[in-house]
N, C-alpha and C positions, 0 to 999 in steps of 0.2 A: 060215736064215730070220731069225735074230736080226741078222745082218749086213745083210740086206736091209732090215729095219725101221730099222736105224741109218742106212743110206744114205738112205732115204726121209725120215727126220726131219732129217738134215743138209741134204737138198735143199730141204725145206719151210722150214727156218730161213734158208737162203740167200735164197730167194725173198722171204720176209717181211721180211728185213733190207735189201732193196734199195729204191731210190727212183728215180723218173723225173724227169729234168731236161729242160726244153724251152728251145730257143733260137729266138727270133723274129729272123730275119736282117735285117729291115728292108726286105725287098722288093728289086726289081731296081735301085732307085736306090742301094742300099747294098751289103750283103754278098752278096746272092743274085743274082749275075751272073757271067758268064764261066765257067759250069759249075764253080763253086767246090765244093770238098768241105769238110765241117766236122768237126772233131775236138774232143775235150776232154782236158785233162790235169787229173786230180782226185786229191786226197790227203787224208790225215788227220794228226792231231797225232803219230802214232806213226812217221811217215815212210813209211807204205805209200802207193802211188799206182797209178793205172791210166791208160793212154792208150787212148782208144776213139774210133772213128769214129761220128759221129751218123747216124741213119737218118731218111729222110723221114717226116714225120708228116702234115701237110696244108699245102698252100700254101707259105708262106714259113717254116713252123715245122718244126724238126727236134727229134728226141728221142734221149735216151741213158739207159741204165740204169746206175747206179753204186751201190756199197755205201752203206748207210744212215749209217755213221759217217764218211763222207768229207764234210767240211764246207767244203772249199776247191776252187775250180775255175778253170780258164782255158779260154776258148773260142778256137779257132783256125780261121782261114779259110785253106785250103790250095788250091794249084792243082789242076787236073783230073787230073793224073797222080800225085798224092800217094797213097801207100798207108799211110803212118804219120805220126805227129806229127813235125814238123820245127820247128826254132827259128831258121832263117835263110832268106833268099830262095833260097839255093843248095839248101836241103832242101825247097823248095816252099812256104814260108810267105809268105802275102800280108798277112794282118792277124791281130791277136790282141787279146784284152782284157787288162787287168791281172789281178793276183791277186784273186779275188773270194771273199768269205765268203758261203756260201749261207744266206740267212735261214731260220729254223726254220719260218716260216709261208708261204714262197713257193717256187715251183718253176720259174719261167719268167723268162728274161733276154731283154730286148729291146734290139737294137742301134739306137742313135739317131744315130750319126755315125761318123766315121772314126778318131777318137782312141781310145786304149786305155781311156779312162774314159767314153766316150760310150755309155751304156746304163743300164738300170734293171731292178730285180726286180719281179715281180708274181706273181699266182697264175693258173695255167692249168688248165682242166678241172674247175672247181667244179660246173658244172651245164650243161644244154643251152643256157641263155641266156647263158652266159659266153663272151665272145670274147677276143681278145688283150688283156691289161691295157693300159690307156691312162693314162699318168701325166704330170702337169704338176708343175713344181718352182718354188719361190719363194725367192729370195735375200732374206733379211729385213734389207735395208739400212736401213729406217726403225726397226729395233730394236723392233718391236711385242712385247708380252708374249705374245700368242697370234696365230695366223694361221688364218683360215677361208677356205674356198673355196666360193663360190656359183656354180653352173654350171647351164646350161640349153640347151635346144634343143627347144622344144615342151613338154617337161616339165623340171622343175628337180630338183636333187638334195636339196632341202629348202626350208623357209622361210628367209627371211633371218635370220642371215648365212650360211647354208649349213652345211657340215660342217667340223669342225675338222681341219686338216691335220696330218700326222704329221711329227715332227721327225727329221731324218736324223742319223746317227751321225757325220757329217763336216761340216766347215765349209769355206767358200770365201771367200778374202779377209777372213778373220777375222769372217765373218758366218754366222749359222745358216742352214741349208737346211731348207725344209719341202716336203713333197710330198703329193699327193692322187692316189689311184688310182681310175679308173673301170673296172669290169669289163664294161660293156655298150657302150662306145664310142658313147654316145648324145649326147655334149655337143659343142656348137660354140662356145660362149662361156663365159667365166668371169670372176669378180671375186675378187681377193684382198682380204681386209679383216681388221680386228681388232674388228669390231662397231661401231666409230665411224668410223675412217678407212678409206679404200678406194682401190683402183686404179680406172681407168676400165673400160669394157666391153672385154674382151680376147678375141681369137680363141683358142680352145683349141689350143695348139701342143704336141702330144704329144712327150714326151721332152726338152723344152728347159726352160731356167731363165729365169724372168722377173726382170729386175733393172733398176730405174730407167728404165722406159719401153720396153724392148726384150727380145726373147727371144734367148738365147744357148745354145750347147752348153756342157757342163762344161769341155771343153778350151779353148774360147774364153775363158771366165771365168778359169780358172786361169793362162792365159797373160798376163793383165793384171797390172799392178803396182798398180793402184788401181781403185776402182769406176768403171764408166762413168758419165758425168755424167747426172743424173736429168732427166726431163722431167715435171713435175707439171702435171696438167690442172686441178687445183683447189688446195686449200690445201696448203701445205708441211707435211709430217708433224711432229708434236711430237717432241722429242728429236732433232732433225735437227742434225748436227754441221757442216753445210755453211756456207760463207761466201757471202753473197748481195750482189750489186750491185743496188740498187734505183734505177731510173731514172725520171724524171718528164718530162712535157711540160707546158709552161705557155705561155700566150698573151701573156705580158708581155715577150717578147723585144725588146730594143732594142740595136742594134749599138753605140750610143754608150757604153753602160755594161757590156755583157756580152761584147762581142767576138764572135768567130765560134764560138759554142757552141750554136747552135740544134739542134733535133731532126734536121733533114735532114743535118747534119754529124756528129751522133753515131751515126746508124745505120750508116754505112760502117765505123765503128770497132768495131762490135759483136764481130766475130770476134777482133780483137786484145784487146779488153777481156775476152772470155770466158776467155782462157787464164789469167787471174789470179783467177778466181772459180769456185766450184762451181755457183752459180745466178746467172742474170741475169733480173731481173723487169722487164718493160716493160709496165706497165698501159695500158689504153686512154687515149686523149687526154682532156684535161680537158673538162668540161661547158661551161665558159665559151668554149671554142673550137669548139663544135659537136660534140664527141665524146660518148662514152658513159661516161666514167670518173668519177674523183673530182672534188670541188669544191675547187680550190686556195685557199689563203689568200694574199691579196696583201699585200705590204709596200711602202710608198712608197719610191721610189728616190731617194736623195740623192746627187747627183754627188760623187765623191771619197770617199765613205764605203763601205767594203766591206759587201756584203750578207750575208757569212758571219759568224755569231756567233763571238765569242772563245771559245776552249776552253782554260781554264787547268788545269794538272795540280795534284794535291794538294800537290806540293812548292812550287809557286808560291803557292798559297793560304796555306800555312803560313808561308812567308817573308813575305808581305804582312801576315799577322796579327801575326807577331813584330815586324815593322818598325813597325806601328801601335802596338803595346804599348810599344816603346821610345820612340816619339815622345810617347806620352801621359805616360810617366814623366818625360821631359825637360821637357815643359810644366809638370807638377806641381811639379818642383823649381825651375823658373824662377819660378813664381808665389810659392812659399814663400820664395824668396830676396829 
């Protein structure tokens, strides 16, 4: 009888020390196609590991039970004839994630692309109202001190500026990554902001990273050697390290003095010019030409005189100052003699 109690206690301890992990395969457009099977390889810091096939849970979501002290996991997509974990196409492997650390407060991983890093963690099964975690990411290229997410679709996630986004533990292209998780999948639009500056109204694009005007997967961003060029719909953010070409249109074009440099000639060169600058700003045409933009200051045109102001360096200014001083000394000595 004592041994029976011991076995019962050991069984209860085993059950209590296990945890459920869920995989959202991303639907038929991603992993859940071609009758694929799903496995996990999970391990702890002691070197213990388990290889387990995941079971159907509901829809595109699969579930597996692993020991509670196993903090690392790899999800594997295998072909329909696979019976165990394989690590090569010859062993039935189609796709896999990278080595993932299981967050202490999350239990569900969602596939968002075909790369081994295209996915994100969330929480599944919190209540009857909770569906698959829905996450958007923001690459903080304006280098804001904080990032908020204002989201809506009939109802909002809060009053402006929304809720503060979470800072990820990794960086991409030397910029911080922020993310916001919705557990009700109710949002269609969102705005990233820091309370003062903001993006435009964006379509909520689950599982992707917003950076400089477009949504990208993590794999796409990490394959880049530099940030994609930004497209600002309003003011350029503060602390912006970009170099900008600022172009103007004016109605005082005269071929005799300016040559062939008018607006119509500049526009076809925009693509070539853009390769040398991070930003190209072409404001609306001037008010004086019937446009809606700025009011230009006009300067009388003098034939033969350049309209570009002289731009002396400090070395030239110091040299001229020294030359003036020497000339003054020379004149003084000449007067005294």
